[in-house]
C-alpha positions in Angstrom: 0.0 0.0 0.0 2.8 2.4 0.9 4.5 1.7 -2.4 1.3 2.4 -4.3 0.7 5.7 -2.5 4.3 6.7 -3.1 3.9 6.0 -6.8 0.7 7.9 -6.9 2.3 10.9 -5.2 5.2 10.9 -7.7 2.8 10.6 -10.7 0.1 12.8 -9.1 -2.7 10.4 -9.7 -6.2 11.5 -9.0 -5.1 14.6 -7.1 -3.4 12.4 -4.5 -0.9 15.1 -3.6 -3.6 17.5 -2.5 -5.3 14.8 -0.4 -2.0 13.7 1.2 -1.1 17.4 2.0 -4.5 17.8 3.7 -4.0 14.6 5.7 -0.5 15.6 6.8 -1.7 19.1 7.9 -4.4 17.5 10.0 -1.9 15.1 11.6 0.5 17.9 12.4 -2.4 20.1 13.7 -3.6 17.3 16.1 0.0 16.8 17.3 0.3 20.5 18.0 -3.1 20.7 19.8 -2.6 17.5 21.9 1.1 17.9 22.6 1.9 16.3 25.9 -1.4 14.3 26.0 0.0 11.0 24.6 -0.7 7.7 26.3 2.0 5.1 27.1 1.9 3.9 23.5 2.5 7.4 22.1 -1.1 7.7 20.9 -2.8 11.0 21.1 -5.7 11.0 23.7 -8.5 11.3 23.5 -8.9 10.2 19.8 -11.6 11.9 17.8 -12.6 14.1 20.8 -14.8 17.2 20.5 -12.1 18.8 22.6 -10.0 19.3 19.5 -12.7 21.4 18.0 -12.9 23.5 21.2 -9.2 24.1 21.2 -9.1 25.1 17.5 -12.0 27.5 18.1 -10.4 29.0 21.2 -7.1 29.4 19.4 -8.7 31.1 16.4 -10.8 33.5 18.5 -7.8 34.5 20.7 -5.4 34.9 17.7 -4.7 38.4 16.5 -4.3 36.9 13.0 -8.0 36.5 12.7 -8.8 40.1 13.7 -9.6 42.5 10.9 -6.5 44.2 9.4 -4.0 42.2 11.5 -0.6 41.3 10.1 0.1 38.7 12.8 1.1 35.2 11.8 -1.5 32.5 12.2 -0.5 30.4 15.3 -2.2 27.3 13.8 -0.3 27.4 10.5 2.1 24.5 10.2 5.3 25.4 8.5 5.9 23.4 5.3 2.7 21.5 5.7 1.0 23.0 2.7 3.5 22.0 0.0 5.2 18.8 1.3 3.6 16.3 -1.1 2.8 19.0 -3.7 6.5 19.2 -4.5 7.8 15.6 -4.1 10.9 16.4 -6.2 12.1 18.6 -3.3 11.9 15.6 -0.9 14.0 12.5 -0.6 12.4 9.1 -1.0 12.8 8.3 2.7 11.2 11.6 3.7 8.2 10.9 1.6 7.9 7.3 3.0 8.0 8.6 6.6 5.4 11.3 5.8 3.1 8.8 4.1 3.2 6.5 7.1 2.5 9.3 9.5 -0.4 10.6 7.4 -2.1 7.3 6.7 -1.8 5.1 9.7 -3.7 5.6 12.9 -1.8 3.8 15.7 1.7 5.1 16.6 2.9 1.6 17.3 2.1 0.5 13.7 3.7 3.6 12.3 6.9 2.8 14.2 6.9 -0.8 13.0 6.5 0.2 9.4 9.2 2.9 9.6 11.6 0.4 11.0 10.8 -2.3 8.4 13.6 -2.4 5.8 11.3 -4.0 3.3 9.0 -1.0 3.5 11.9 1.3 2.9 13.0 -0.6 -0.2 9.7 0.1 -2.0 9.8 -3.2 -3.8 7.4 -3.0 -6.8 5.1 -5.7 -8.2 6.6 -7.4 -11.3 5.7 -5.4 -14.4 3.2 -6.7 -17.0 -0.3 -7.9 -17.3 -1.9 -10.1 -14.6 -4.2 -13.1 -15.2 -6.8 -12.1 -12.6 -10.4 -10.9 -12.3 -12.0 -8.9 -9.4 -15.6 -9.5 -8.4 -16.9 -6.4 -6.6 -19.6 -6.1 -4.0 -20.3 -2.7 -2.6 -22.1 -1.3 0.4 -25.7 -1.2 1.6 -26.4 1.9 -0.5 -25.3 1.1 -4.1 -26.4 1.3 -7.7 -25.1 -2.2 -8.3 -23.5 -2.8 -11.7 -24.2 0.8 -12.7 -22.4 2.2 -9.7 -19.3 4.4 -9.7 -17.5 3.2 -6.6 -13.7 2.9 -7.2 -14.4 3.5 -10.9 -11.1 5.4 -11.5 -9.0 2.9 -9.7 -10.5 -0.1 -11.4 -10.2 1.6 -14.8 -6.5 2.3 -14.1 -6.0 -1.3 -13.0 -7.5 -2.6 -16.2 -5.3 -0.3 -18.3 -2.0 -0.9 -16.5 -2.3 -4.5 -15.3 -5.0 -6.0 -17.5 -7.1 -6.9 -14.4 -10.8 -7.0 -15.2 -13.4 -5.9 -12.6 -17.0 -7.2 -12.6 -19.6 -5.2 -10.6 -22.2 -7.3 -8.8 -25.7 -5.9 -9.4 -26.6 -5.8 -5.7 -29.4 -3.6 -4.4 -29.8 -1.0 -1.7 -30.9 -2.3 1.7 -31.6 -5.8 0.4 -31.3 -9.1 2.2 -28.2 -11.3 2.4 -29.8 -13.9 0.1 -30.8 -11.4 -2.7 -27.5 -9.7 -2.9 -25.6 -13.0 -2.6 -27.5 -14.3 -5.6 -26.4 -11.2 -7.6 -22.8 -11.8 -6.6 -23.1 -15.4 -7.7 -24.1 -14.1 -11.1 -21.0 -12.0 -11.3 -18.9 -14.9 -10.1 -20.3 -17.1 -12.8 -19.4 -14.4 -15.4 -15.9 -14.2 -14.0 -15.4 -18.0 -14.1 -16.2 -17.9 -17.8 -13.2 -15.8 -18.4 -11.1 -18.8 -17.4 -8.9 -16.8 -14.9 -8.4 -16.8 -11.2 -10.7 -14.4 -9.4 -11.0 -12.6 -6.0 -13.7 -11.1 -4.0 -13.6 -7.3 -3.2 -16.2 -6.2 -0.7 -17.0 -2.8 0.8 -18.9 -2.4 4.1 -22.1 -4.6 3.8 -20.8 -5.9 0.5 -18.3 -8.0 2.5 -21.1 -9.9 4.2 -22.9 -10.3 0.9 -19.7 -11.6 -0.7 -19.0 -14.1 2.1 -22.6 -15.3 1.8 -22.2 -15.9 -1.9 -19.0 -17.9 -1.3 -20.9 -19.9 1.4 -23.8 -20.7 -0.9 -21.5 -21.8 -3.7 -19.5 -24.0 -1.4 -22.6 -25.7 0.0 -24.3 -25.8 -3.4 -24.4 -28.1 -6.3 -21.3 -29.8 -7.9 -21.4 -27.1 -10.6 -21.4 -24.3 -8.1 -18.5 -25.9 -6.2 -16.6 -26.2 -9.4 -17.0 -22.5 -10.1 -15.6 -21.8 -6.6 -12.7 -24.3 -6.5 -11.6 -24.9 -10.1 -7.8 -25.1 -10.2 -6.4 -22.1 -12.0 -9.8 -20.3 -12.3 -11.4 -20.4 -8.9 -11.4 -18.1 -5.8 -7.9 -17.2 -4.7 -8.3 -14.2 -2.3 -10.6 -11.9 -0.5 -10.2 -8.1 0.1 -12.5 -6.5 2.6 -12.8 -2.8 2.8 -14.3 -1.5 6.1 -16.2 -4.7 6.6 -19.6 -4.7 8.1 -19.8 -8.5 8.1 -20.0 -8.5 11.9 -22.8 -6.0 11.8 -22.9 -2.4 13.0 -24.0 -0.9 16.3 -26.3 1.4 14.3 -28.5 -1.7 13.8 -29.3 -2.6 17.5 -29.3 1.0 18.5 -31.9 1.9 15.8 -33.9 -1.2 16.8 -34.2 0.1 20.4 -35.1 3.6 19.1 -37.8 2.3 16.8 -39.4 0.3 19.6 -39.4 3.4 21.8 -40.9 5.5 18.9 -43.7 3.0 18.4 -44.5 3.1 22.1 -44.5 6.9 22.2 -46.6 7.0 19.0 -49.1 4.6 20.4 -49.5 6.8 23.6 -49.9 9.9 21.4 -52.5 8.5 19.1 -54.6 7.0 21.9 -55.0 10.4 23.3 -55.9 11.9 19.9 -58.6 9.2 19.2 -61.2 11.3 21.0 -60.7 14.2 18.7 -60.7 12.4 15.3 -63.5 10.8 13.4 -63.8 7.1 12.8 -63.3 7.6 9.1 -60.1 9.5 9.6 -58.8 6.8 12.0 -59.7 4.1 9.6 -57.9 5.9 6.8 -54.7 6.3 8.8 -54.7 2.6 9.8 -55.3 1.5 6.2 -52.4 3.7 5.0 -50.1 2.2 7.7 -51.1 -1.3 6.8 -50.7 -0.7 3.1 -47.2 0.7 3.7 -46.1 -2.2 5.9 -47.6 -4.8 3.5 -45.8 -3.3 0.5 -42.9 -5.1 -1.3 -40.6 -2.2 -0.7 -41.1 -2.2 3.0 -40.5 -5.9 3.3 -37.3 -5.6 1.1 -36.1 -2.9 3.4 -36.8 -4.9 6.6 -34.9 -7.9 5.0 -32.0 -5.6 4.4 -32.1 -4.2 7.9 -31.6 -7.7 9.3 -28.0 -7.6 8.0 -27.1 -5.0 10.6 -28.9 -6.7 13.5 -27.2 -9.3 15.8 -29.9 -11.9 15.1 -29.3 -11.6 11.3 -25.6 -11.8 11.6 -25.7 -14.7 14.1 -27.9 -16.7 11.7 -25.5 -16.0 8.8 -22.3 -16.9 10.7 -23.9 -20.0 12.2 -24.6 -21.6 8.9 -21.7 -20.1 6.8 -19.0 -22.2 5.1 -15.8 -20.9 3.6 -12.6 -22.2 1.9 -9.8 -22.6 4.4 -6.9 -22.0 1.9 -8.0 -18.5 0.6 -6.3 -15.6 2.3 -8.3 -12.5 3.4 -6.9 -9.0 3.8 -8.8 -6.1 5.5 -8.8 -2.4 5.4 -10.0 -0.7 8.6 -10.3 3.0 9.4 -10.8 5.4 12.3 -12.3 8.9 11.6 -10.5 11.8 13.3 -11.4 15.4 13.4 -9.3 16.2 10.3 -10.6 13.2 8.3 -14.3 13.4 9.0 -16.4 14.8 6.1 -18.9 17.4 7.2 -21.7 15.1 5.9 -20.7 12.4 8.3 -20.3 14.6 11.5 -23.7 13.7 12.9 -23.5 10.0 12.0 -19.9 9.7 13.4 -20.8 11.5 16.7 -24.0 9.4 17.0 -22.0 6.1 16.8 -19.5 7.4 19.3 -22.2 8.4 21.7 -24.1 5.1 21.3 -21.1 2.9 21.7 -18.8 4.9 24.0 -15.9 4.4 21.6 -14.6 6.7 18.9 -12.6 4.0 17.2 -14.8 3.6 14.1 -15.3 4.8 10.6 -18.9 6.1 11.2 -20.3 2.7 10.4 -18.3 -0.1 12.1 -15.7 -0.2 14.8 -12.1 -1.4 14.1 -12.5 -4.5 16.3 -15.6 -5.5 14.2 -14.2 -4.7 10.7 -12.1 -7.9 10.4 -12.2 -10.9 8.1 -13.7 -13.4 10.5 -16.7 -13.6 12.9 -16.2 -11.9 16.2 -19.3 -12.9 18.1 -19.9 -16.4 16.8 -17.4 -19.1 17.7 -17.5 -22.2 15.5 -15.3 -24.2 13.2 -15.9 -21.9 10.2 -15.0 -18.9 12.3 -11.6 -20.5 13.2 -11.0 -21.3 9.6 -11.6 -17.7 8.6 -9.5 -16.3 11.5 -6.5 -18.4 10.4 -6.8 -17.1 6.9 -7.3 -13.5 8.0 -4.0 -11.6 7.3 -5.3 -8.5 9.0 -4.3 -5.0 8.1 -3.2 -1.8 9.8 -5.8 0.8 10.9 -6.0 3.7 8.5 -6.7 7.3 9.4 
């Protein structure tokens, strides 16, 4: 990954220099704000705390720089932070590597390990040429399926430079495990016809759907098992991006809120019964019944089960997976300088509900792994042994 980011910085792919400079400025800013507040592992505390916003606001308000007509220097400006990655030719290779590691990886311990790894410092590239490989993609709970644009630029570049094809599964938004898994099976069958090895790439809820598809193939007919395990053109790896295969705390938290809302609504409407006509009450009840009986509502409820503990428990209890297929994961933690404004409320909501800020606004780092966390069985141990893990990203 570090080698890939380094190459993208040098070649300025997809405005990566601008993004990396922004990440580096945020990292330096947090270090400045929380200087002296590190724990025994060198980690800034508390991570993703609203205190950072308070300190920034206080510093800005007290700074003469932000007063009209002032020529004072901005106390929050980080020297050299703006143009570090923008001018990579002015930096040595090792300086860029160290800055990439500091900007991308969350835990200080992991940063130290990577900085001290001579293989990381060597930047060993993949062998040049075309690769005999196909990617089967399964994206998150909100997706346009095969018409989606997730990772479009990266997949197009991969096809051009490496000859790796990518097939998008036509999964649906907030649909059940079984429905989305059937669509992934269709994409897998298409990939198998190309006569090349293939791998599963899942994002968020797409990870659970992809694992369900693999399980259905492995427990299916001889033809389905052949698609999965054919030598030279079967499944060879799994890549999970911010996996929600172990569910999300948004699920059970929303379940509790909905039940409370129903109770409150019942109390409210009981009181209003005396002020409404029988015809109006009947009309409201018919509307509610029609809504809850509709196909769209039932599809939504089926999709919601994927986030609830009962739905995940049923999935992991019956799942089967190949033991010799490695899994890699990408996990992330949002911080103040990496949280998009559109995710502020969702991120703070999950932090408040769970009591932990170690999440990406959807799942926590300890859940976003390539094996079941809350179900212990043989298949779970198989997946845990094949889970290669991955460092936590910022």
